[in-house]
C-alpha positions as CSV (number, residue, x, y, z in Angstrom):
1,M,0.2,-8.9,21.0
2,C,-2.4,-11.4,19.9
3,G,-2.9,-12.5,16.4
4,V,-6.4,-12.5,14.7
5,V,-7.4,-14.2,11.5
6,G,-10.7,-14.3,9.7
7,F,-11.7,-15.9,6.4
8,V,-15.0,-15.8,4.4
9,S,-14.9,-18.5,1.7
10,K,-16.4,-18.1,-1.7
11,H,-16.8,-21.9,-2.0
12,G,-15.8,-24.7,0.3
13,L,-14.6,-24.6,3.9
14,A,-12.6,-22.1,5.8
15,Q,-10.7,-24.0,8.6
16,K,-7.6,-24.8,6.6
17,N,-7.0,-21.2,5.6
18,V,-7.5,-19.9,9.1
19,L,-5.2,-22.4,10.7
20,R,-2.5,-21.7,8.1
21,G,-2.8,-18.0,8.9
22,L,-2.6,-18.7,12.6
23,S,0.6,-20.7,12.1
24,C,2.2,-17.5,10.7
25,L,1.0,-15.4,13.6
26,E,2.3,-17.3,16.6
27,Y,5.1,-14.9,16.9
28,R,2.4,-12.6,18.5
29,G,1.7,-15.0,21.3
30,Y,1.1,-18.7,22.1
31,D,-0.5,-18.7,25.6
32,S,-3.7,-20.1,24.1
33,T,-5.3,-20.6,20.7
34,G,-8.9,-20.7,19.4
35,F,-11.1,-21.2,16.4
36,A,-14.7,-20.5,15.6
37,C,-16.8,-21.0,12.5
38,I,-20.4,-21.0,11.3
39,D,-21.4,-24.2,9.4
40,Q,-23.8,-24.5,6.5
41,Q,-26.7,-24.7,8.9
42,S,-25.8,-21.3,10.4
43,R,-24.7,-22.9,13.6
44,L,-21.8,-21.5,15.6
45,H,-19.0,-23.8,16.7
46,I,-16.1,-22.8,19.0
47,Q,-12.9,-24.7,20.0
48,K,-10.1,-23.3,22.1
49,V,-7.1,-24.7,24.0
50,V,-4.4,-23.5,26.3
51,G,-1.1,-23.5,24.5
52,S,0.0,-23.3,20.9
53,L,-1.6,-24.3,17.6
54,N,-0.2,-27.7,18.0
55,N,-2.8,-28.3,20.8
56,L,-5.7,-26.8,18.8
57,I,-5.3,-28.9,15.6
58,P,-6.0,-32.3,17.2
59,A,-8.9,-30.9,19.2
60,L,-10.5,-29.7,15.9
61,E,-9.8,-33.0,14.2
62,A,-11.6,-34.8,17.0
63,K,-14.8,-32.8,16.6
64,S,-14.7,-32.3,12.8
65,I,-15.4,-28.5,13.3
66,D,-15.5,-26.5,10.0
67,G,-17.5,-23.9,8.1
68,T,-17.6,-21.5,5.2
69,I,-16.8,-18.6,7.5
70,A,-14.3,-18.8,10.3
71,I,-12.0,-16.9,12.7
72,G,-8.9,-17.8,14.7
73,H,-6.9,-16.3,17.5
74,T,-3.5,-16.9,19.1
75,R,-3.1,-15.1,22.5
76,W,-0.4,-13.4,24.5
77,A,-2.0,-12.9,27.9
78,T,-2.5,-9.3,29.2
79,H,-5.7,-9.3,31.2
80,G,-6.1,-12.7,32.8
81,M,-3.8,-15.7,33.1
82,A,-3.3,-18.2,30.3
83,T,-6.4,-20.3,31.0
84,L,-9.1,-21.9,28.9
85,E,-11.6,-19.4,30.2
86,N,-9.5,-16.5,29.1
87,A,-8.7,-17.9,25.7
88,H,-10.3,-16.5,22.6
89,P,-12.8,-16.6,20.9
90,H,-15.1,-15.1,23.6
91,T,-18.8,-15.3,23.3
92,D,-22.0,-13.6,24.5
93,C,-24.5,-14.8,27.0
94,G,-26.6,-16.5,24.3
95,Q,-23.6,-18.2,22.7
96,S,-24.7,-16.7,19.3
97,L,-21.5,-14.8,18.5
98,A,-17.7,-15.3,18.7
99,L,-15.2,-12.4,19.2
100,I,-11.5,-12.3,18.8
101,H,-9.4,-9.3,19.8
102,N,-5.9,-7.9,19.8
103,G,-5.2,-4.9,22.0
104,I,-6.3,-3.5,25.4
105,I,-9.8,-2.1,26.2
106,E,-8.9,0.6,28.7
107,N,-12.5,1.1,30.0
108,H,-13.3,-2.6,30.3
109,Q,-13.8,-2.5,34.1
110,I,-16.5,0.2,33.8
111,L,-18.2,-1.5,30.9
112,R,-18.1,-4.9,32.7
113,K,-19.9,-3.5,35.7
114,Q,-22.5,-1.8,33.5
115,L,-23.1,-5.0,31.6
116,Q,-23.3,-7.1,34.7
117,Q,-25.9,-4.7,36.1
118,Q,-27.9,-5.3,32.9
119,G,-27.8,-9.1,33.6
120,H,-24.8,-10.2,31.5
121,T,-22.7,-13.1,32.9
122,F,-19.0,-13.0,32.3
123,T,-16.9,-16.2,32.1
124,S,-13.4,-14.8,31.9
125,E,-11.1,-12.2,33.4
126,S,-10.3,-10.9,29.9
127,D,-11.0,-7.3,28.9
128,S,-11.9,-8.6,25.5
129,E,-15.1,-10.3,26.6
130,V,-16.8,-6.9,27.1
131,I,-16.8,-6.5,23.3
132,A,-18.8,-9.7,22.9
133,H,-21.4,-8.7,25.4
134,L,-21.7,-5.1,24.1
135,A,-22.2,-6.5,20.6
136,E,-24.9,-8.8,22.0
137,T,-26.8,-5.8,23.4
138,F,-26.6,-3.9,20.1
139,I,-27.7,-7.0,18.1
140,Q,-30.7,-7.3,20.4
141,E,-31.6,-3.7,19.4
142,Q,-31.9,-5.1,15.8
143,L,-29.2,-2.8,14.5
144,R,-27.6,-3.6,11.1
145,P,-23.9,-4.7,11.2
146,S,-22.4,-1.3,10.3
147,A,-24.5,0.4,13.0
148,I,-23.3,-2.2,15.6
149,L,-19.7,-1.5,14.7
150,Q,-20.3,2.3,15.0
151,K,-21.9,2.0,18.4
152,L,-19.0,-0.2,19.5
153,S,-16.5,2.4,18.3
154,E,-18.4,5.1,20.3
155,T,-18.2,2.9,23.5
156,L,-14.8,1.3,23.5
157,Q,-11.7,3.1,24.6
158,G,-8.2,1.8,24.0
159,A,-6.3,0.0,21.3
160,Y,-8.0,-2.8,19.5
161,A,-8.4,-4.8,16.4
162,Y,-11.3,-7.3,16.5
163,I,-13.4,-9.6,14.4
164,I,-16.9,-10.7,15.2
165,L,-18.7,-13.8,13.8
166,S,-22.4,-14.0,14.5
167,Q,-25.2,-16.4,13.8
168,N,-27.4,-13.3,13.2
169,F,-25.2,-12.4,10.3
170,P,-23.9,-15.9,9.2
171,N,-22.2,-14.8,6.1
172,Q,-20.4,-11.6,7.4
173,L,-17.4,-10.7,9.4
174,L,-17.6,-7.5,11.5
175,I,-14.2,-6.0,11.9
176,A,-12.7,-2.8,13.4
177,R,-9.4,-1.3,14.3
178,N,-8.2,1.5,16.5
179,R,-4.4,1.9,17.0
180,S,-3.9,-1.9,16.4
181,P,-3.1,-3.2,13.0
182,L,-5.6,-5.0,10.8
183,C,-5.5,-5.8,7.1
184,L,-7.6,-7.4,4.4
185,A,-6.8,-9.4,1.3
186,I,-8.7,-10.7,-1.6
187,G,-8.0,-14.1,-3.1
188,K,-9.6,-16.4,-5.6
189,D,-11.0,-18.4,-2.7
190,G,-12.5,-15.6,-0.6
191,I,-11.6,-12.6,1.6
192,F,-9.0,-12.8,4.4
193,V,-8.6,-10.5,7.4
194,A,-5.6,-10.6,9.7
195,S,-3.3,-8.7,12.1
196,D,-0.4,-9.1,9.7
197,P,0.0,-9.8,5.9
198,L,2.1,-12.8,7.0
199,A,-1.1,-14.6,7.6
200,F,-2.2,-14.3,3.9
201,P,-1.4,-17.1,1.5
202,E,0.7,-16.5,-1.6
203,Q,-2.3,-16.8,-3.9
204,V,-4.0,-13.5,-2.7
205,D,-4.3,-10.9,-5.5
206,Q,-4.9,-7.6,-3.7
207,M,-4.8,-6.3,-0.1
208,L,-5.2,-3.2,2.0
209,F,-4.6,-1.9,5.5
210,L,-7.6,-0.7,7.3
211,P,-7.2,3.0,8.1
212,D,-6.9,3.8,11.8
213,K,-10.2,4.4,13.5
214,S,-12.2,2.4,11.0
215,Y,-14.6,-0.6,10.8
216,A,-15.8,-2.8,8.0
217,V,-18.4,-5.4,7.1
218,V,-16.9,-8.3,5.0
219,T,-18.6,-11.0,3.0
220,H,-17.0,-13.6,0.7
221,N,-16.9,-11.2,-2.3
222,E,-17.2,-7.6,-1.0
223,Y,-16.5,-5.3,1.9
224,Q,-17.4,-1.8,3.0
225,I,-15.1,0.3,5.2
226,F,-16.3,3.2,7.3
227,D,-14.6,5.7,9.6
228,F,-15.8,6.0,13.2
229,V,-18.2,8.8,12.3
230,G,-19.9,6.4,9.8
231,N,-18.6,7.9,6.6
232,L,-18.0,5.3,3.8
233,L,-14.3,5.3,2.9
234,D,-12.7,4.6,-0.4
235,V,-9.6,2.7,0.5
236,Q,-7.6,1.6,-2.5
237,L,-6.4,-2.0,-2.8
238,E,-2.7,-2.6,-3.2
239,K,-1.2,-5.3,-5.5
240,A,-0.2,-8.2,-3.2
241,D,2.9,-9.2,-5.1
242,K,5.3,-8.6,-2.3
243,L,3.8,-10.8,0.4
244,V,6.5,-12.4,2.6
245,V,6.2,-16.2,2.9
246,V,7.5,-17.8,6.0
247,S,9.8,-20.7,5.2
248,G,10.5,-23.6,7.5
249,K,13.5,-24.3,9.7
250,G,15.2,-26.4,7.1
251,D,17.9,-28.6,8.7
252,Y,18.1,-26.4,11.8
253,E,16.6,-27.5,15.1
254,H,15.2,-24.0,15.9
255,Y,14.3,-20.9,13.9
256,M,16.7,-18.9,16.1
257,L,19.7,-21.0,15.0
258,K,18.7,-20.7,11.4
259,E,18.3,-16.9,11.8
260,I,21.7,-16.6,13.5
261,F,23.3,-18.2,10.4
262,E,21.3,-16.1,8.0
263,Q,22.8,-12.8,9.2
264,K,25.6,-12.5,6.7
265,Q,23.3,-12.8,3.8
266,A,20.7,-10.5,5.5
267,I,23.3,-7.8,5.9
268,L,24.5,-8.2,2.3
269,R,20.9,-8.0,1.0
270,T,20.3,-4.9,3.1
271,L,23.4,-3.2,1.8
272,Y,22.6,-4.1,-1.8
273,E,19.1,-2.6,-1.4
274,Y,20.5,0.7,0.0
275,K,23.1,0.9,-2.8
276,S,20.5,0.6,-5.5
277,G,17.4,2.6,-6.3
278,Q,16.5,5.6,-4.2
279,T,18.9,8.4,-3.1
280,I,19.4,9.0,0.6
281,Q,17.3,12.1,0.3
282,E,14.4,10.1,-1.1
283,R,14.8,7.4,1.6
284,L,14.8,9.9,4.4
285,G,12.2,12.2,2.9
286,L,14.5,15.1,3.5
287,S,16.1,17.6,1.1
288,T,19.8,17.9,0.7
289,Q,19.8,21.2,2.5
290,A,17.8,19.7,5.4
291,I,20.3,16.9,5.8
292,K,23.2,19.3,5.7
293,E,21.6,21.4,8.4
294,L,20.6,18.6,10.8
295,E,21.2,19.7,14.4
296,E,19.7,16.7,16.2
297,I,18.6,13.1,15.7
298,T,16.3,11.4,18.1
299,I,16.2,7.6,18.0
300,V,13.2,5.8,19.5
301,G,13.0,2.0,20.0
302,C,12.2,-0.7,22.4
303,G,14.1,-3.8,23.5
304,T,16.6,-4.9,20.9
305,S,15.8,-2.0,18.6
306,F,16.7,0.4,21.5
307,H,20.1,-1.3,21.9
308,A,20.7,-1.0,18.1
309,G,19.8,2.7,18.4
310,L,22.3,3.1,21.3
311,I,25.0,1.6,19.0
312,G,23.9,3.8,16.2
313,Q,24.3,6.9,18.4
314,F,28.0,6.4,18.3
315,F,27.9,6.2,14.5
316,L,25.8,9.3,14.0
317,E,27.7,11.5,16.4
318,S,31.3,10.4,15.5
319,I,30.8,10.0,11.7
320,A,27.9,12.3,10.8
321,Q,28.6,14.7,13.6
322,V,25.0,15.2,14.5
323,A,24.0,15.3,18.2
324,T,21.9,12.2,18.9
325,T,19.7,11.0,21.7
326,V,18.2,7.5,22.1
327,Q,14.9,7.1,23.9
328,L,12.9,4.1,25.0
329,G,9.5,4.2,23.3
330,S,7.7,3.2,26.5
331,E,9.2,6.1,28.4
332,F,9.2,8.7,25.6
333,R,5.6,9.9,25.9
334,H,6.1,10.5,29.6
335,K,9.0,12.9,29.2
336,T,9.2,16.4,27.9
337,F,10.2,16.5,24.3
338,L,12.1,19.6,23.3
339,P,13.2,19.1,19.7
340,R,15.5,21.6,17.9
341,K,14.1,23.2,14.8
342,K,16.4,21.2,12.4
343,S,15.9,17.7,13.7
344,V,14.6,14.3,12.7
345,C,13.4,11.2,14.5
346,I,14.5,7.7,13.6
347,A,11.9,5.1,14.9
348,I,13.3,1.6,15.0
349,S,11.0,-1.5,15.1
350,Q,11.6,-4.9,13.6
351,S,7.9,-5.5,12.9
352,G,6.9,-1.9,12.4
353,Q,3.9,-2.5,14.8
354,T,5.5,-1.9,18.2
355,A,2.8,0.0,20.1
356,D,5.1,2.1,22.3
357,T,7.2,3.2,19.3
358,L,4.1,4.1,17.3
359,E,2.8,6.2,20.2
360,A,6.1,7.9,20.4
361,V,6.0,8.7,16.7
362,E,2.5,10.2,17.1
363,L,4.0,12.6,19.7
364,V,7.0,13.4,17.5
365,K,4.7,14.3,14.6
366,Q,2.7,16.6,16.8
367,H,5.9,18.7,17.1
368,K,6.3,18.7,13.3
369,V,9.5,16.7,13.4
370,P,10.0,14.4,10.4
371,V,10.1,10.7,11.2
372,V,12.2,8.1,9.4
373,A,11.1,4.4,10.0
374,L,13.8,1.8,10.3
375,T,11.9,-1.5,10.0
376,N,12.0,-4.9,8.5
377,V,8.4,-4.7,7.2
378,A,7.8,-2.2,4.4
379,Q,4.0,-2.4,4.7
380,S,3.9,-1.9,8.5
381,S,2.0,0.8,10.4
382,L,5.3,2.5,11.2
383,A,6.3,2.7,7.6
384,R,3.0,4.2,6.6
385,E,3.1,6.8,9.5
386,S,6.6,8.0,8.6
387,N,8.1,10.6,6.2
388,G,11.1,8.4,5.3
389,L,11.7,4.7,5.2
390,L,14.8,2.5,5.6
391,V,13.8,-1.1,5.1
392,T,16.1,-3.8,6.3
393,Q,16.2,-7.0,4.2
394,A,16.4,-9.5,7.0
395,G,13.4,-11.5,5.8
396,P,10.9,-13.0,8.2
397,E,12.3,-13.4,11.7
398,I,10.2,-16.1,13.5
399,A,12.1,-16.7,16.7
400,V,11.1,-14.3,19.5
401,A,14.7,-13.4,20.3
402,S,15.9,-11.0,17.6
403,T,19.1,-11.9,15.7
404,K,19.2,-10.9,12.1
405,A,16.9,-8.0,12.6
406,F,19.3,-6.6,15.2
407,S,22.4,-7.0,12.9
408,T,20.7,-5.4,9.9
409,Q,19.5,-2.5,12.0
410,V,23.1,-1.9,13.2
411,A,24.4,-2.2,9.7
412,T,21.8,0.2,8.4
413,L,22.7,2.8,11.0
414,Y,26.4,2.6,10.2
415,W,25.6,3.0,6.5
416,L,23.2,5.9,7.2
417,A,25.7,7.8,9.4
418,H,28.2,7.7,6.5
419,Q,25.5,8.7,4.0
420,I,24.7,11.8,6.1
421,A,28.4,12.5,6.3
422,L,28.7,12.3,2.5
423,V,25.9,14.8,2.0
424,K,27.5,17.1,4.5
425,G,30.9,16.9,2.7
426,L,32.6,15.2,5.7
427,I,33.6,12.2,3.6
428,D,33.9,11.6,-0.2
429,N,32.6,8.9,-2.5
430,T,35.8,6.9,-2.2
431,S,35.4,6.7,1.5
432,M,31.7,5.7,1.1
433,L,32.7,2.9,-1.1
434,Q,35.2,1.7,1.5
435,V,32.4,1.8,4.1
436,E,30.3,-0.5,2.1
437,Q,33.2,-2.8,1.6
438,D,33.8,-2.8,5.3
439,L,30.2,-3.8,6.0
440,E,30.5,-6.7,3.6
441,A,33.8,-7.8,5.2
442,V,32.3,-7.6,8.7
443,A,29.3,-9.6,7.7
444,S,31.7,-12.3,6.6
445,M,33.6,-12.0,9.9
446,L,30.3,-12.4,11.9
447,E,29.8,-15.8,10.3
448,A,33.5,-16.8,10.4
449,N,33.7,-16.0,14.1
450,I,30.9,-18.4,14.8
451,A,32.6,-21.2,12.9
452,V,35.8,-20.6,14.9
453,H,34.3,-20.7,18.3
454,K,31.1,-22.8,18.2
455,D,32.8,-26.1,19.1
456,S,34.6,-24.7,22.1
457,I,31.4,-23.1,23.4
458,V,29.6,-26.4,23.2
459,A,32.5,-28.3,24.8
460,D,32.2,-26.1,27.9
461,L,28.4,-26.0,28.2
462,D,28.3,-27.9,31.5
463,L,30.4,-25.2,33.0
464,Y,28.3,-22.3,31.6
465,V,24.9,-23.7,32.6
466,S,26.2,-24.3,36.2
467,F,26.1,-20.5,36.8
468,K,22.8,-19.0,38.1
469,N,23.6,-15.3,37.2
470,Y,25.7,-13.5,34.6
471,I,27.2,-10.0,34.4
472,F,28.0,-8.4,31.0
473,L,30.4,-5.5,30.6
474,G,31.4,-3.3,27.7
475,R,32.8,0.1,27.1
476,H,32.0,2.7,24.4
477,V,30.2,1.0,21.6
478,T,30.4,-2.4,23.2
479,Y,28.4,-1.3,26.3
480,P,25.1,-1.2,24.4
481,F,26.1,-4.5,22.9
482,A,26.5,-5.8,26.4
483,L,23.0,-4.7,27.1
484,E,21.8,-6.7,24.1
485,A,23.7,-9.7,25.2
486,A,22.2,-9.7,28.6
487,L,18.8,-9.4,27.1
488,K,19.4,-12.3,24.8
489,L,20.5,-14.6,27.5
490,K,17.7,-13.8,29.9
491,E,14.9,-14.0,27.4
492,I,15.7,-17.5,26.0
493,S,17.6,-19.2,28.9
494,Y,15.7,-17.5,31.8
495,I,19.1,-17.0,33.5
496,F,19.2,-13.7,35.4
497,S,21.8,-11.4,33.6
498,Q,22.6,-7.8,33.9
499,A,24.8,-5.5,31.8
500,Y,26.9,-2.5,33.0
501,S,29.3,-0.1,31.5
502,A,32.7,-1.5,32.6
503,G,33.7,1.9,33.9
504,E,30.8,1.8,36.4
505,L,31.9,-1.6,37.9
506,K,33.6,0.0,40.8
507,H,30.6,2.3,41.5
508,G,28.4,-0.5,42.8
509,P,28.1,-3.6,40.6
510,L,31.5,-4.9,41.8
511,A,29.7,-5.9,45.0
512,L,28.1,-8.7,43.0
513,V,31.4,-10.2,41.7
514,D,32.7,-13.5,43.2
515,A,33.7,-16.9,42.0
516,T,30.1,-17.9,41.4
517,V,29.1,-15.0,39.1
518,P,30.7,-15.1,35.7
519,V,31.6,-11.8,34.0
520,I,31.4,-11.6,30.2
521,L,33.5,-8.7,29.0
522,F,33.3,-7.4,25.5
523,S,36.6,-5.7,24.5
524,H,37.2,-2.9,22.0
525,P,39.8,-2.5,19.2
526,D,40.7,1.1,20.1
527,E,43.9,1.1,22.1
528,S,43.0,3.7,24.7
529,I,39.6,2.1,25.4
530,Y,41.3,-1.3,25.5
531,K,43.6,-0.2,28.3
532,K,40.6,0.8,30.4
533,I,39.0,-2.6,29.7
534,V,42.1,-4.4,30.9
535,A,41.9,-2.4,34.1
536,N,38.3,-3.5,34.5
537,A,39.3,-7.1,33.9
538,Q,41.9,-6.8,36.6
539,E,39.2,-5.5,39.0
540,V,37.1,-8.6,38.3
541,K,40.0,-11.0,38.9
542,A,41.0,-9.2,42.1
543,R,37.6,-10.3,43.5
544,K,38.0,-13.9,42.2
545,G,35.5,-13.4,39.5
546,F,35.2,-15.9,36.7
547,L,36.1,-13.9,33.5
548,I,34.9,-14.7,30.0
549,V,36.2,-12.3,27.4
550,F,35.4,-11.5,23.8
551,A,38.8,-10.2,22.8
552,C,40.1,-8.6,19.6
553,Q,43.1,-10.0,17.9
554,G,46.4,-9.2,19.6
555,Q,45.0,-8.3,23.0
556,E,47.3,-10.6,24.9
557,E,47.1,-8.9,28.3
558,L,43.4,-9.3,28.4
559,L,43.6,-12.9,27.2
560,E,46.0,-13.7,30.1
561,L,43.5,-12.5,32.6
562,A,40.6,-14.6,31.1
563,D,39.3,-17.9,32.4
564,K,37.6,-18.4,29.0
565,S,38.1,-16.4,25.9
566,F,37.0,-15.9,22.3
567,I,39.3,-14.1,19.9
568,M,37.3,-12.1,17.4
569,Q,38.0,-10.7,13.9
570,T,36.5,-7.2,14.2
571,G,37.2,-4.9,11.3
572,P,36.7,-1.2,11.9
573,A,36.4,-0.4,15.6
574,L,32.9,0.9,15.5
575,L,31.7,-2.3,13.8
576,S,33.2,-4.6,16.5
577,P,29.7,-5.3,18.0
578,L,28.5,-6.5,14.6
579,A,31.5,-8.8,14.2
580,M,30.9,-10.3,17.7
581,T,27.1,-10.6,17.3
582,G,26.9,-14.1,16.0
583,V,29.1,-15.7,18.6
584,M,27.2,-13.9,21.4
585,Q,23.9,-15.1,20.0
586,F,25.2,-18.7,19.6
587,F,26.5,-18.7,23.1
588,C,23.1,-17.7,24.5
589,Y,21.3,-20.2,22.1
590,V,23.3,-23.3,23.1
591,L,23.0,-22.5,26.9
592,A,19.2,-22.3,26.4
593,K,19.2,-25.5,24.4
594,K,21.3,-27.3,27.0
595,M,18.8,-26.2,29.7
596,G,15.8,-27.5,27.6
597,R,14.2,-24.1,27.1
598,S,11.6,-23.3,24.5
599,I,14.0,-21.2,22.4
600,D,11.8,-19.9,19.6
601,K,8.8,-19.3,21.9
602,P,10.2,-18.4,25.3
603,R,7.7,-18.2,28.2
604,N,5.8,-14.9,28.7
605,L,7.1,-13.3,25.5
606,A,5.8,-12.5,22.1
607,K,7.6,-11.3,19.0
608,S,5.6,-8.2,18.1
609,V,4.7,-6.0,21.0
610,T,1.5,-4.4,19.8
611,V,0.1,-3.4,23.2
612,E,1.5,-0.7,25.5
């Protein structure tokens, strides 16, 4: 999940632009950071540090390293620990080139042994270093840059996006991609290359995404792109007038807190986008008849997107009356996929670059099943690989723990289920208008619920942080929400937490319940489900469990059983998770803050999971 940035300047120095780009890519990893440049005397300089960009900047200032062509890297460790030796850029034996890489080289062990037998000396455990030594051997054969890239493409196996900077070609960047994203932008100051358009400054004029299985040679004013066979490609530039600019935290201490409080507007923006412009047929890439005849929907996602999909399953089955399954992207390719003839796949990814989800989409497409991307990034790999596109309007989400991306995904799936129902004649336009009004109302409830409960949560923080483990319970649509809550707590506070269906409590998890393990129970507005939830709460209290409940208004019996409680405005029953989302996220946030955790950049994690 590393971030790579390269810049060839038309005039002046490159460091400032590379560091700015890296600052926008730390969501991809922050185990180590590095920079390399070639100065005006064609000398290569490299500086790398363990940790984030904040550690790299003073190191560069101390050595006054800069040049007219430069690369930068921010790492999430896969092969090798987060050490200086494993940090990028990597170099060759002769220290004449620098290499930065995002992805995994699957045949690196075989290549390493071969290169060592040829006399190459490795200084890291990283799979990426083999690219640098391979490039060195091809340069020694006096091959031109495009031939070097072609030979690398013939040798390397796996997913990769890399940039090579060499003293032998002091004014050129050598770049390539295979199943890992890489894009290029042209600005008045030069040409940029990066993992994500987020790294590009606002001033760039045009951009393009490198096609999969392609490489390019880039100078300050031109580029040539080839496929892996060596054919010159004509890749059209796009107008770069919709680049997303990452804003600061404002008055908030952390991006996560800012993003929690941006959810209401994010949902409203998303809903406004869907209500205007394209029809549902155009958005899904399906005809009216195809929508009417849908027999099956397969949802694929990972992490938070998977949980949103599980919630969406209730919407699509109960509202649109379409059989729906939800699959983990990381497991999907290892299972037998037996789609019905009239089916569609909805692939959910906040970044649109999630490797496991993209691999699942590739398999789905082999079965001739249409794919609809549900993503926050309209220019992502997932969006380009799909037949249809639903773009949430969450805006940039910088904190690793997802907040507004999750809530806009849930809101989108609710809206989508009703749109399908409308096409099928199950509801009318008046009902659809009510649905949109309900989403607007629940977005306001999400925000209002935080305002009501944030002070009481903070007042009891000493109690909440005294617990070492947490159990989360839910039923029906609040069960997948409990899964999301458990994930949110563990990823930012590092407290072990586990979620269960409340009905499964007596089938094993009840053995964990005692006075030292708090149980957080998410209720449900439906009366018949609520009665079951009360019974589960009684089971917890019978074992002296400490019970924290997220209750709906008027649920007095449940409130009487609770040791701590938060009464929620919820709106329609199926939207209750959306209404509870803000308070749940705020609860996890303040626990992590109280414990002194690195909230926006939790240990071992990265925002965009672009490796399998």
